[in-house]
N, C-alpha and C positions, 0 to 999 in steps of 0.2 A: 019962325024958326025953320019952317020948311022952305026957306028961301032958296032961289036959285043959286047954286055955287058955281063960279066959274070953272072951267075944265082946266086941269093942271098943264101948264105950258110944256111943251116938249123940250127936252134937254137938247142942247146943242150937240151936234155930232162931235164925238171925242176924236182927237186925232189918233188915226190908226198908225201903228207902228210900221215903219217901211218894210216891207219884206226884204230881208237879207238873202244875199246869195248863199249857196251851200258852202263856198270857200270860206266865207267869213264866219258862219256857223261852225264849221269844223275847227277853224283857228280858235274861236272863242272856246269851244269845248276842250281843246288841247290846253289852252292858257289856264282853264279851271282845273283841270287834271294836274297840270303841274303844280299849280298853287296848293292843292290839296296834298300832293305828295310832298311838297317842300314843308308845309305845315306839320304834316305827320312826322317827317324826318327831324324837324327842329324839336318838336315835342319829345320824340324819343331820345334825342341828343341831350336835352335839358334833364329827363329823367334819368338817364344813365349817368350823367355827371353828377346829380344829386346823390344817387346810389354809390358811385365811386368815392365820393368825398366822405360820405357816411362811413362806409367801409375803412377808409384810411384813418378817420378819427377814431373809430372803435378800436382799431388795431393799436394805434398809438396809446390809448387808454389802458389797453390789456397787457401790454408789454411789461410795465412796471409790476402789475398784480402777477403775472406769470412768474417773473423773477423772485418776488417775495414767497411765492408758493413753493419754488424750487429750493430756496433757503430753508424753508420750514420743513420741506421733504428730506433734505440732506441731513438736518439736525435729528429729525425723527429716525432716520435710518441708523445713525450712529447710536442713538439710545436704544434702539431695538437690538442692535448687535451686542451692546453691554449687558442689556437684559438677558439676552439668549445665552451669553456666557455665564451668567450668574445662575439661570436655570438649570444648564448643563452641569454646574459644580453641584447644585442642591440635589438634582437627580442621581448624581453618582454617589453622593453621601447617603441619600435616602435608600439607594439600592444596597449600599454597603452596610447600613445599620439594620435593615429588614431582611438580610440574606441570611437564611437558617444556618448555612455552612460557616458563616463568619460571626456568628453571634458570640462564640466563646472568646474569639479574639478581640472583638470590640468590648466585651465586658472586662477583660484583662486591661485593656487601654484605659477605660473610663473609671474603673475602680480598683480596688485591691483584691479582687476575686482571683483565686488561683485554681488552676485545674488540679484536681486530686491526684491525677496520674502524672502530674509534671514535678520533676525534681526541681527544688528551688537551689540556685547556686548563689553564693554570696562571696564577691570578690573582696579580698582584703589586700590593701595595698602594703608594700614593704617600706619599712621606715629606715633612714640611714643608721639608726642605732641597731638594727637587726643584724646578727652575725652572718646571715645568708645573703645580705645585700651586697651587690657587687656592681659597681657602675660600668 
């Protein structure tokens, strides 16, 4: 087991890259930079196109919803206006019924109550058989 093992063979020499001159290196670097800028611009263009399309689709979906909400808002405003008129009427009648200065007048209107200091006048109509009747 301790046998002599042959030494590993040396690897054949690898072909060395030819040295490029500085002009070729510079052109190669410029081409890589231009490709990178072109890729970056292309990616930006695709992303912005996707965002633009998404925005347009969203707006198209929101337009009918907005129109429906505007209709609802209009109907609610008309209901609020009619309710406000009713509230104003109820407030005025409430103020009238609970105004201490108008209590007697309201009592006379609502019932048969008469002010003791008020003289009651009864109108009697004339009839054609009455001698004082003159047309």
